[in-house]
N, C-alpha and C positions, 0 to 999 in steps of 0.2 A: 421091239417097242418103238417109241416115238422117234428117237434120233435116226435110226437106220431107215425106218419107213420114210421119213421126211427127206433124207438124203437121196433115197431112190426116186422119190417124186421129183425132186429138183433136177436130178439127172434126166428123168423122163421129159420134164418141161423143156430143158435145153435141147433134148434130142428131137423135139418136134419142129425145131427150126433148122434151117440150113446152117452149115458150119460158120461160126463167127469168131473163131479164136484169133484169126489174123486181122480182125477189124480194128478200128481205132479204139482208144480207151473208152470205157463206159463205167458209170457208177449207177448202181441200182439198190433199191430198198424194198424189202418184202416183209409182210406180216400176215396174220391169219388167226385161225382158232381151230383147235383140235380137241375132240372129246373122245375118250375111250373108257371102257368098263370091262373088268374081268376079276376073277378071284385069285389068279396067279398061284394056285395050289393051296390057298387058304380056305377057310370055311366062310369068309365074308368077302364081298366084292369090294374092289377099290375103283373109285371113279376119279378120273383125272381130266381137268380142263387145262389146256396148254396154249398160251398166247406168246408166239415167238416174235422176235424182231431181229432181222438179218440184214447186214450191210455187205454188199459185194462190189468189188472193184476189179475190172478186167482190163488188162493192158497187153495187147498182142496175144501171145500164147499162154499168159499167166493170169490166174484169177485168185484173188485173195478174198476170203469171207470171214466176217466176224459176227457172231450171233449171241444173243441172250434171250431170256424169256421170263414170263411170270406164270406161276403154277397155282392151281387150286386143286387140292387132293383130299378126298374123303375115303378113308379106309383104315385098316388095322396097322398101318405103319410097318409092314413086314417086307415091303419092296419099294424101291425108289421108282419115280416116274419113268426111268430108263429100263426098268425091269430087273435091276440088280437086287438079289435077295439080301436082306439085312437081318442081323441077329435081334432077338427080342420081338417086339411088336405085340399084337394081340388086342390092343385097345383101339377101338375105332373112333376116329375123331376127324374134324375138318381143319385143314391147315392151308396156308397159302404163303407165297413168298417168291423171291427171285430164284430162277434156275441157274444151272451152271453156265459159264461163259465158254464159248467154243471159238477156235480160230483154225483156219485151214488155208493151205496153198495148193492150188491145182496147176499142173503143167501139162499142156497139150503136146504130147510127144509126136503123134502122127495126126495129120489133118486129112479128112476124107476127100477134100478137094485135090490133094496131091498124092494120097496113098489110097489103098483099097478100103480103109476104115479109119474111124477116129479112135485114138488111144490116149487116155488121160491118166496121169499119176497124181494122187492126192495125199498129202500129209496133213493130219489133223490132231489138234490138242484139245481135250476137254479139261478145262480148269475146274478143280473141285471147289467152286465158290458157293454152291447151294447150301442152305441151312441143314446141317445133319441132325439137329435136335428135332426137326420137323419131318425127317426122312425124305427131304427133297433132293438129296444127293448123297454120295459116299464121302465127300470131303477130300477126295484124293484125285489127282490128275490121271487121265487116261491118254494114251497115245496110239494113233492108228495110221496105217498106210493102206491105200486102196488103188486098185487098177480098174479102170472103166473102159469098156469097149462098146462102140456104137457103129452101126452100118445102115445106110439108107438103101432100101429095096423098093423102089417105086414109092407108094404112099406109106409103106411099112417102115418102121425103125426099130429093129431088135437091138437089145443092149444086154450087157453082162457086167456085173460088178463083183469083184473079189478082193477081200481085204483081211488084215490081221490087226488085232487090237491088244495092246499091252495095258493090263488093268492095274490100277493102284489099289493097295489093300488097306482098308480102314481097320481099326481095332476090332478084333473078334471075327473077322472074315478073311478067308484065304481064296481070293478069286483066281481063276485060271486066265491066262492069256488065250484069246479065242480067235478062230477064223469066222468070217461072216461073208455073206454074199447075197446077190439078188439077180434074177433073170426075168426079162419081160420084153414087151414090145409095145410101141405106140403106133397109132394109125391116123394119118392126116385125112380128115373128112372133107374139109374145104379150106379156104384161105384163113378162116377164123377159128374153126373148131378142130380139135384132135382128141383122141381118146386112147386108152390103153389099159394094160394090166400087168402086174408082176408078182413074183413070189420071192419072199425074203427069208433068209435062214441065218442063224447064228449058233455056234457051238455052246455047250453047257459052260456056265461061268463058275459053278462050284461042283463038287463031287456029287451032291444030292439034287441039284436043280436039273431042269429039262432043257433041251434045245429050244431056241426060238424058232417058230414056224408060222408064217402068216402070208396072206394074199391080199393084194390091193387092186382096186379098179379105180380109174380116175378119168376126168375130162378136163381139157384145157380150152380156154376161150381167149383169143387174142383180141382185145378191145381196139387197140391201135398200135402204132409202132413203139409206144412207150409203156403200155399197160397190159397185163395179163392176169387172168383168174384161173385158179385150179381148184376143183372140188374132187373129193375122193372118199372112198369107204374101205374099211379094212376088216377082215375076219381072221381070228387066230385059231391055230390047231394044236397048241400046247399050253402048258401051265405058265410058261414064261411070256406068252403073248396075251393081249386083251381078247376077250370074247368077241368084241366088235368095237369099231370106232368110225367116226366121220370127221371130216375137216374141210377147211377152206383156206386157200392161200391167195394173196394178192401181191403182185410185184409191179414196181414202177421203175423204169429206166430214165435217168435224167439226161 
């Protein structure tokens, strides 16, 4: 669903540039708009509009990110915007409100300029701050660890993400801790444009739910040294993924 797909896209956006982990400190701000629709195993569709706001600070080999969002969801309230199945539901309504707050710390373990590839390790906390009465979140914290690999091969940039998430259990639901991952590649078209595609997967979160399975295509436009745009489309292959979605991300480095 949304968080894993967006994390993969951010990885891809970083991968289209040369390694910058050892550069001077930098502060950046990003936002955008994401729309997705799917039935998620229900008889009725759920539509989700997602407006993120992310702050990122990089210093040497470390990158700290803090994110929040605002959500508009129209559906039967049987699944959160992250794709977490919820008990009850069935009544279709339109709700909106703040999403969960996330914080992550990335450490660049290997730098492609000095090693044969880039290797990043990321720890992330999703704080259960979203309104549970509106099915905007589970109300519980989740914790994850992720390994990301990236290699430059001419104009190509293949990458691989693999992670594990510890899920917090709200009342009435017993979530499984899950493996997740993504594999893809970006292609540098010229100095300003790049494009790519990836496939994302996540294990079943409950005994009765399905695995997440979806593919994303995207294009990045470098406006100047401080501003980037990213557009993407996604299609899902399981009941835990949206049928389709589109989105736009804009990032500014100060």
